[in-house]
N, C-alpha and C positions, 0 to 999 in steps of 0.2 A: 050761168055756168056754176055748177056746184063745185064743192071742194074736191071731190074725188076726180072730177074731170080736170080741174086745174092741176093737180099733182101729176096726173098721167101725162099731161102736156109738157111738164118740166123734164121728164126722163124719156130717153130714146129707147125704143123697144128693139132688142137684137133680132137680126134677121138670119134665118137659117140659110146656109150655103149648101147647095145641092151639087155633089160631084159624082162623076161617073165611076164605075168600077175600074176602068183603065187608068184614070188619073190617080186613084188611090194606090194601085199596084206600082206605079212609077215612083211614087214617093218612098215606099218601103225599099225599093231596089237601090235608090241613091244612098239610103242609110247603110245598107249592107256593104256597098262598095267602099265606103269610108273605113269600115271595120277591116275589110280585106286588105286595103292599102296599108293600114297600120301594121297588120300582121306581117305583110311582105317586107316592110321596112325593118321591122325587128329581126326577121329571119336573115335579111341581107347583112345587118350589122353583126349578127352572130357568125355568119359564114366568113366575113372579112376578118374578124378577130381570130377565128379558128384557123384560117389559112395562114395568118401571120405566125400563129403558134406552131403549126406543123412544118414551116419552112426551115426552122433551125437558125442558129446564130450565124452571122456573117463575120468573117475575119479577113484581114488583108496581110499578104506576105510580100516582102521586098526582096527581090533577087537582082544580081548583077546581069544575068542573061536569062531569057525566057526559054531557050533551047527548043523552040517550036511548040511550046505549050499553047493551047487554045481553049476557048470557052467550050464547055461540055466535057472536057477531060475530068478525071476523078481525083479525089484525095483518098489514099489507101493506107490502111494500117493492118499489118499481118495478113495481107492479101484480100482484105474486105473493103469495099467502097464505103466510106463514111462521110463523104462530101462531094460537091461538084464545083468545078471552076465556072464562075459566072462571068468573069471579065478578066482580060489580060491587056494591060496598057503600059506605055512608056511612062516612067515617073515624071513628075513635074520638073525636076532638075535635069532630066535627060541622062541621068547617071545609072539608071537601072530599069527594072521592070516591076510593076505592081500587079499582083495577082489577087483577085478577090474570090473567095471561096465561101460557098454557103454549106454549112454543115447539115447533115441529115439529123433529124430529131433523135435525141438520146446520145449524141456523140459530142456534146459540148465539153466533155471532160478533157479533150485534147487542147482546148483553148485556154491553157494556163501557162504561167511563167515557167520557163525552162523547157518547153516543148521545142523540138527541132524539126524543121521542115526542109525538104530538098526536092528538086525535080529529078525524078528517076529517068535515066536515059542509058543507052548502051555505052559501056565503057570497056575498052580493051587496052590493057597496058601490061608491062612485064610483070608476070606473076599474079595478075589480078584480072578477073572478068566479072562484070556485073551489069544488070539491066538488060540482059539479052532478050527478055520478053518484050522489050519496046522496039526491037528491030522490025518486027512485023506488026505489032500492036501499037496502040496509042501510048504516048508518054503520060505519066501521071505524077502526082505529088506524093511523096512518102513522108511519114511523120513518126517520131518517137515522142510520146507524151511526157510532160514533166510530172512532178509529184502532184498527187491529188490534193495535197494541202497547200499548194502554191496559189498565188493570186490569179484571178481570172484576167485574161488579156484578150485584145482584139487585133493587135498589130504585132507582127513578128518579122525578124530579119532572117531569111532563109540561108542555109549553108549551101555552098556550091558543090561539095563532094558528097555523094550518098554514103550513109553510114554502113560499115561492114558488119559491125557487131551491135545488135539492137536489143538483145535480151539482158535483163538484169539491171540493177541500180548502177549508176556511174559516178565517177568523181573526176573532176577536171584538174590537171596539174600543168605546170609550165616548167620546161627544162631549157637551160641556156647551154648551147654548144659553141665551140670555137668556129665551126663551119658546118654547113648543111649537108655536105657529102651526097648531094643529089636526092635528099629526102623529100618526099611529097606528101600532100594531104591524102589520107587514106592508107598510108603505109602502116603495117601492123607493129604492135609492141609484143614481144615474145619473151616468155619465161619457161625454161625447161622444154623448149621446142613447141609450145602451144601459144596461140594468140590470146593475150589477156587485155588488149586494148588497141587503140589506133591513134594515128596522128590527126589532129583536127585543124591545125594551121601551122604554117612555117613563115616566119617574117624576120626581116632584118631589124636588129635593135637600133634605137635612136642614135647610139654612139657609133654605129657602123663597124663595130669591132667584134660582134658575135651574132648568133642566131637564136631567136626564141622559138621554141617548138611547143605547141599545145598538144597535150596527150589526154585521152579519155581512157581511164581504167574501168573495167566492167566487172560486176559481180564480186566474188571473193577476192579478186586481185586488188580491190580498193585498199586492202590492208597492207599492200606493198608500198603505198605512198607514205613512207616514214623516213624520218631523218636518218641518214646513213646509207640508204639505198642508192646504188650506183647505176647510172644509165650511160650507154654508149651506142653509137651508130654502127651496126654490123654491116660491113661492106667487103667486097673482095680484096684480099691482100695476097699478092703473089710476087715475091722477090726472093733474093738469095738468103734472106734471114727468116722469112716467115711465110707460111701458106695458111690462109685462114679465110673463112667466109665464102668459100667457093659456091655454097648453095645459093648465094645472092646473085650469081651470074644469071640464073634462070628464074629464081623466085623473087627477085627484087630486094632492095634494101629494107632493113627494119631496125627498130630500136630494141636492144637487148638490155636486160637488167640483172643485177645481183642484189638480192635483199640484204638488209642490214642483219648482222649476226646478233645484235642486241635488241632491246625493246625501245627503239627510237620513237619520239613523239610524232604524231601525224603531221604531215607537211604537204604543201602544194607548190613549193618552189624548190627547184633543184638545179645544180650545176653539173652538166654532163661531162663525161671524160672524153678526151681526144683519142685515147687508145683503150682497148679492153683492160680491165684490172688484172692483177696477178691471179693465177688460178687458185681458187679457194681450197682449203684443206677439208676433206670430208672425214666423217667419223671412221676411225679405224686405220686411216692412212698413216704411213710413216714418213716423217719429214726429217731429212738429214742434210748435212752440209759437206761439200767437197771443196778442197783447196787445190788449186792448179797454179802452175807457174805462169800460164798465159790463158787466153780465152779459148783456144783450141777450136775456134769456129762455132762455139755453142751459142744458142739463142733460147729464149723462153719458148716453151712448147716442144723442145727437142725430146725425142723418145728415150726412155731408159729401158734397156733390153736385158733379158736373161736367157741365154741359149738362143738368141735371135728373136725371142718373143717380147713384145712390148709389155712392160709391167709397171710403167710409171712415166713421169715426164719431168722436164726441167721447169721449175717454177720461176726462177729468176737468176740472172747472171749479173754480177756487179763486182766492183773493186772492193777488196777488203778495207776496213777502216784505217789500217796502217799503210795501205798502198803496196804491201809486199807481195800480195798474191791476188788471184781472182777467186772470189767466193761464189760458189754455185749452189743454189738451193734446189733440192731434189725431192719430189714426192713419189713414193712407192705406194701403189694401190694396196688396200687392206688385205686382199686375198693373197698377195705375194710378199707381205711384210716379213713372213717367217723365213724367207730366203736370205735376208740380210743379216749377217752375223758379224761379230767383232773382228773376225779374221778375213772378211770378204775383201776382194781386190777390185778396184775400179779403174777403167781406162776409157779414153775417148775413141769414138768410132766416126766414120764419115769418109767421103771420097771413094775412090775406086782403087783397089789394090791389084797390081800386076805382078805376076810371078812367071818369069821367062826361064825355061830350061830346055834341055835337049828333047824332052817329051812334048814340048809345046808351050803355049802361053796360057796361063790361068788368070782369069779376070774375076775378082771377087768384089761384090757390093753387098753390104749388110741389108739395106732396103732403100727404096726410092726416097722415103722420108728422111732417113739418116744421111743420105747423100746430099739432099738439098739443105737440110737444117742442121746437120751434124747429129750427134747422139752420144750416149754413154752406155757402156756395157759393164756388167760386174759378174764375178764368179765367186763361189764359196768352196773352200777345201772339203775333201771327203770327211774330215773330222770337224764338223761345224763348231764354231765358237759359241759364245753366249749370244742370246738375242740382244738387239740394241733398241734403244728408245729414241723418241724424237729429240733432235738436237745433237745426236752423235756425229762426229766428224771423221772423214776419211781423206786420204790423199788421192788425187786423180792423176793417173799416169797417162802419158801420151800414147804408149803402146803396151800391150800385154806381154808378159813372159810366156813362153811356149807351154809351160806346165799348167798355167792358169786355164788354158783352153781345154785341157784334158781332165779337169776336175769333174767328178760326177757324184756329188753328195746326195744322199737320200734324205730329203726334208719334206715333212708333211705340208702339202699345199691344198687349200680348200677343205682340209679334213675337219670334221666337227669334233675338235678336241674338248670343247666345252661340255658336250654330253658325257664323254668318258670321264672327265675330271669331276663332274658333278656327283658321280658315285665312286670315284677313286679308281686307281689302277691296280691290277693284281700284282702281288709281290712274288716273283719266282723263288722257288726253293732249290737250293743246291743239293744234288744227290751225288755221292761218291761211292763207287763199288771198288772194293779192294780184295786181293787174294794173293797167296804165295805161289810163285812159280819157280821151278828148278831147271837149271841147265848145267849139264856136266857136274851134277852134285852141288851146284851153287844155288842158293835160294835168294830170291829177291822179291820185294813187294811190288805188285803191279796195281795200278789204279785206272779207273775209267770214270769220267765225270759227265754229267748232264744237268739240265734244269727241269724242274717240274712245277706243279702248282697244287696247293692243298685246298680242298673244297670243304664246305661247311658240313657235308655228310660224313666227315672224318675219313675221307679217302685221299690218297696221294696219287696224282696222275702224272705220268711221264712217258717218254717215247718207248715203245715196245722193243725197238732195236737195242736200247740200252741193256735190257735184261738178257736178250738173246746173245749179245756179245759177251756179257759177263758170264753167262752160264756156259758158254763155249770154252771157257778156260779149263773146265774139268776139275776144278778145285773148290774148296769151301769159300764161298763168296760172302762178304759182309757189306751191308748197305749202311752208309752213314748219312744221317739226315738230321739237321738241327741239333747237333751235338749228341745224338743217340746212335748206337751201333745195333744193327738188326741182322742176325744171320739169315741169309736168304733161304736156307733150307728150312728154317722154322716159320717162314712166312708163307701165307696163302695169298698168292697174287693171281690176277686174271688179266687177260688181254682181250681187247676188242678193236680189231682192225689195226691201226697204227699206234694205238695207245695202250698202256698197261696201267694197272693201279694196285696199290698196296694199302692195307689199313693203316691209318695214322697212329703211331704209338701213343699210348696214354700219357698225359702230362706234357706233351710236346708243345712248347711255346712258339707258336708260329701263326702268321696271319692267314686266315681262312677266307676264301672267296665264296660268296653265296651260290649255292648249287642252283638256285632258281634264275641266276643271271648268266646262264649258258645260252648260246645262240647257234642254231643250225642253219639259219637263213643266210643266204649270200647271193650277190649278183655282181655283174661286171661294173656296176656303178659304185660299189662299196669300196671305201678306202680302209685298208687293214693296217693296224699298228702293232708292231712287235715290241713287247715290253721286256726290258732286261736291265738289271742294275748296272751292268757294264756300259750301258748307253747313257749319254747325257740326256737324251730324250727319246721317245718311242721312234722306231724306225718304220717309215710308211711303206706300204706296198699297194700300188694302184690295182683296183679290181680287174682291170683289163689285162693284167699280167698273171692272173690266176685262172685256172680252169679245173673243171671236175675231172678227177682221175678215177675215183671209185666212190661208192656211197660213204666211205669213211675218211676220205682224204681229198685234198685239193693240190694240184700240181702247180708249182711256181715256174714261170718262164726261165729258161737257162740264162738269159741276159741279166737277170737280177743278181747283183753281187751281194752276198751275205757272208759274214765271217763265221768260220766253223764254231767258235765258242758259243754261238747263240743257239745251238741246238737245244730243243726243249723249252725255249722261251714262249710264254703265253702270247697268243695273237687275239686281239680284240677287234670288234667291228666299231670303227670310228663314228659311225652314224648313231648308234644307240648305246655304245659303251659295253655291250655284252661280250662275254668270252666265247670265242669261236673254236679255238683249238690250240695245239702246240706246234711249234716249228720243228721240223724233222729233217735230218740230213742222212741220206743213204747213198753210198758210193758217189759222193760229190753232187748228188741231185737233191734239190730242196723241195719239200712239200709241207702241207699243213694237215696234221692229223685232227680230224673233227671229233668233237664230243658227241 
């Protein structure tokens, strides 16, 4: 055996394996199936992860009662479904109900500290109706989200009463009251007649001597939560001393408040009042004091009347500090403060007056309010005294004198004197016509007087009747004005309707009214003021007592009492302070001659 043969015997020669085409195809298929299985596994993992992401966050709510809520009901915010109830079960301690909710994707913002949840259901109580959409439809869970900056939470304690006010930022405060007075969760908090918050809880304090009430103030009303703000429970009060809160008979009780008048520091703890506070003094009102020998049946809130109309109210009734009299604080509304003068007289009213005579029995009652609560009336003489300021004191009489009831002073009420005073008032000019008359050879000086007004166009305006009467004397007439004598025959005067005018003498030192401040406009809503130096203040004439008589004059109703010496006095429009005309008397009838 040679060397090459020996080497080949030491190594095995590989043998070729021959496979059929079917066997080769089967091998390739098994390899592809493994790749397909791997891809499916990866896809399954992606789908599972994606499904978890699209389900949203799960939260748990704890309620005392489920109110028929069931799986499949929704979580709603502003009428839109943002989640679904997945499970409702009794809590482990059997003291409540646990509700699991799965939020829809994108609504995780409601799961923050401060969010409030409740079960919306039909509620019908005095003055309140809510959740009526759940009578026929399914119940649902409502929510008001907390602040976006709050910490994320997954468990919440739900509130039992649905919120009535859900818009705007809120602040929670606690008020301590002596008694609950039937107050319930959900009752409103009102200021100036509108709801600014609501009651969130009512509970007995640990000392069993008072009630703690939780209140949620909403929106701009949060600024009312300041030291000094007063709270009380408004409820019906009906007795012989007070009628109050009658709207709560149908509308339910509520918490009323009176803000602090100062700049109190923010606070969330308050002590409520057992009774409403004394009535606040508003801007422009007049606060005076009355002294009486006894109470005379008066209580806080009793009306103050003038000619039978209510113009104010009693703010407080109490014993004077020396015990010698009863002191009564009275508030007169700003629009009627002008009626109170230093010589006004005050007396108590109330009860029913009987006057029996041969002609029959006359029964008089001022008003139902004054009959129940008592009241005070006042009158001012025809010659009003000075205006009074807050703090002025009057005596309160038990009965009026007969003449007090007959007084009819003319005092501007609701007139815009500020506008007139801003440009000043016209100053009337005294005109005197004089002439010599003879009778049986005896001569004597006759005079005729009136008022007029000087304008900036150097004209002097006055009633035309003044010149007609002076000219009828048939003698030389001299007009005296501002210390100057003017022979009427030498003067060129003109008349236009009810008014005449003369050129103002040169060098006359007299106050001139701007000619551009004349006014021809007038309506029955206008208050007119008669200006005269002999009056302590302008005499008002209501526009309803004036009517058009001609293009150049206005007729004044016969019932308006005006003294004769006022003829020729300027009349201004109290609304804009412009000069309208002059007061004119002809045969006992009064009118206004227009410019």
